[in-house]
TORZALUM-169653 format. One record per residue (C-alpha): residue in one letter; y, x, z. Coordinates in steps of 0.5 Angstrom, whole numbers, plus 500, padded with zeros to 3 digits. Layout:
<atoms>
aYXZ ...
</atoms>
This chain:
<atoms>
m374540533 t377545538 i384549537 q384556540 a389561540 n392561533 e385558530 l382551529 q375551530 v371545526 l363545526 g363552528 i368554522 k374558525 i380556521 s386561521 a393557523 w396560517 i391556513 y391549517 a399549520 p402548513 i397543511 l398539518 f406540516 l405537509 l401531512 w407530517 l412530512 i407525508 v406520514 f413520516 y416519509 t411514508 f412510514 k420511513 g420508506 l416502508 l420501514 f427502510 r424497505 k423492510 l430493513 r434493507 n430486505 w432484512 s439486512 e440483505 k439476508 t444477513 t451474512 t454481515 k455487512 w455492518 d447492518 d447494510 f451500511 l448502517 v441502514 s444506508 s448511513 l441513516 d437514510 l439521508 p440523516 l433521518 n430525512 i433531515 v430529522 i423528519 l424535516 s427538522 g421535526 g416538521 l419545522 a419544529 f411542529 l410548524 e413553529 w409551534 l403552530 l404558527 p403565531 l410568530 p414574532 a419572538 d425574533 v422569527 d420564533 h428564535 a430563528 a426558527 l428554533 l435555531 a434552524 v431546527 k437545531 i442546526 l438541521 t439536527 i446537528 v447537520 a443530520 v448527526 f454529522 f452527515 f450520519 l457520522 d460522515 r456516512 l458511517 i465512517 a466512510 e462506509 s466503515 l472505511 r470501505 l468495508 f475495512 s479496506 a475491502 r478486507 v485489508 s489491501 t494496504 v488500506 d484500500 l490503496 s490509500 r482509501 g481515497 l486519501 i484517508 q476518506 g478525504 m482527510 v476524515 r471527511 l474534512 v475533519 v468531521 l465536516 s470541519 l467539526 g460539524 f461547521 l464549528 v458546532 v453549527 l457556528 d457555536 t450553536 a448560532 g452564537 i458565533 s464565537 i469560534 t475562537 p478566532 f476560527 i480555531 a486560532 s486561524 l486554523 g492553528 i496558525 g494556518 s495549519 l502551522 a504555515 i501549511 a505544515 l512548514 g510549507 l509542505 q514539510 e517534505 t510532502 l507531509 a513527510 n512522504 l505522506 f506519513 a512515510 g506512506 f502511511 f508507515 i509503509 l502501509 a501499516 d508496517 q508493510 p516492509 i514492502 r507490498 v505491491 g507485487 d514484491 f521484488 i525488492 r532491491 l534498493 e540501497 t542505491 g542498487 e535499483 e531492483 g524490481 y517489482 v513494486 t507496482 d504502486 i505505493 g502512493 w501517498 r507520496 n511516491 t512508491 r513506483 i518500482 r518496475 m525494473 l527488469 p528492463 n521495464 i523501466 v519504472 v523508478 v519513482 v522513489 p519518494 n516514500 n521518505 k527515502 i524508502 i523508510 s530511511 s534506507 t535499507 i531494502 h532487500 n525484499 y526478496 y518476497 l519476505 p518471508 d516467502 k518468495 e523462494 i530463495 a537460495 v541460488 l549460490 v553458484 q561459485 a565454481 g572451482 v576445480 h583442479 y587441485 s588434483 s581432482 d577427486 l573432491 a568426493 k567425485 v566432484 e561433489 r557427487 v557429480 t555436481 v549434486 e547429480 v547435475 g544440480 r538435482 e537434474 v536441473 q532442479 k527438476 k527440469 v528447469 q521452469 g521456476 a526451480 v523447486 p523440484 e523437490 f529441493 e536437494 p542441492 f548441495 i555444495 r560446500 y568447499 h570453502 t577456499 f584453496 g584458491 d590460487 s589455481 s583451484 i579448490 d573453490 f566451492 t559454492 v553450489 i546451493 l540451488 r533453490 v528457485 k520459486 e522467486 f528471484 v527472477 d527464476 q534464478 y537467471 l534461467 l536456473 k544458473 h544458465 e542451465 f546449470 i552452468 k551449461 a549442464 l555442469 h560444464 e558438459 r558433465 y565435467 q568434460 k565427460 e567425467 g574428466 i574433471 v578439470 i576447471 p583450471 f585457468 p588462472 i595461473 r600466475 t607463477 l613468477 d619466482 i625470480 s632469484 p638467480 q641474481 i636478478 l636473472 k644474471 g643481471 l637481466 s642476462 t648481462 a644487460 s641483454 r648482452 h651489453 s645491449 g646487443 e654489443 g652496443 q647495437 s653492433 h658497434 v653502432 e652498425 
</atoms>
């Protein structure tokens, strides 16, 4: 068997390149696709036995791009065998180059997408916006691939780059607020001043659980089961009280006061005993916490103090305060400890009292005269 110019001679029989070239092209595809299938089957079996996931998505990312590379190699082989005119030969080589470039960018697109999926599975904050991030990355990769293909085809990409610059500027100006919320959402996910599930209070007074941190808004479910939707830009530019940082447990402060004649040592002992009992039996309280009090003010009618208790999370304080106030009131009555009513003492001088008495007497005489 010999190959001469544009012909294949087998046993003295001449076969045109237009006959044997397509056959060899099909054989190329069959052999290489079969070999690739067997190789990938073994690679998948091997990657499934390993503990890491990187080899799994590397194999899956190579699947489609390798198919395109095999096809482009077969086309290059076919172009080499066929007697094509110069312009057709140039177009065929260009098609092979474009297919190779497409394969490379498909591989990058799949590799980045699988890497992001694996990374988001480990980092919950990335998983919340994985779809948006993946879409933006894919847009950038495919846009770069499109520009490279145009440049390979001999088409000037300078007008496209200029158009993209002007268009991007116009879009940025038109979507200024939306983009501000978008990047604010990225900052929230990266810095994590709040997280999904945290109980927070906004600067404007709303408080509740963070249920979702989106690419534009953050949703907060308040205790009355009302959802407040706040733009992300407002979140990062305001003061936020996060009751779940650094941990969920918080101190509960209860204000109280006793009569000036009270035995303050006894008041402290009784109050701490009540607090200790309530801490152990109320659901949501921290049972091992030792409550304490601090006297702080000589009030108008009482000596005021603060009782410090502790709960496992913010909403547990309401039940703890409820039970503590009931138990403390009952115990104070048994111990004879008085919680005084507010008292106001009016200090009136004798001259004012004499004036009031004179005015009252003249008023009475005038009334009798009229009668």
